[in-house]
C-alpha positions, 0 to 999 in steps of 0.5 A: 920150747914152743908155746904149746909146751910152755902152756902144758908145763904152766897147767901142770905146775898150776895143778901141782901148786893147788894139790900141794896147797891142799896137802899142806893145809890138811897135814900141817894146818888141820893136824897141827895149826888148827887142831885146837879149834877143830877139837871142838867138833867130834867125828866118830867119838874123836876130836876132829883135829886128832882125827885129821892128824891120825887118819883124815889126812891119809884119806885126803892124800889118797883122794889127792892121788886120784884127783891128780891122775884124773886132772893130769889125764885131762891136761894130757889130752888137752895138749895131745900128749896122752898115752892110749 
């Protein structure tokens, strides 16, 4: 594999690592591990830990999908492997 291909995959795996870290922190962290600490804050009448476990994580996941698509488009264009 040439240097540009290696750089492309390094950028792609870096992005995936960051997205999976956020996904883990939101789903497992905010929904389970830190739920007791977050429950002191209320959002819409519900404790924040409960909100993240039930609905907040879904909103974050959808936002991550759009963020991933945008960033991958930028990476593809940077390495000239994009589709028009």
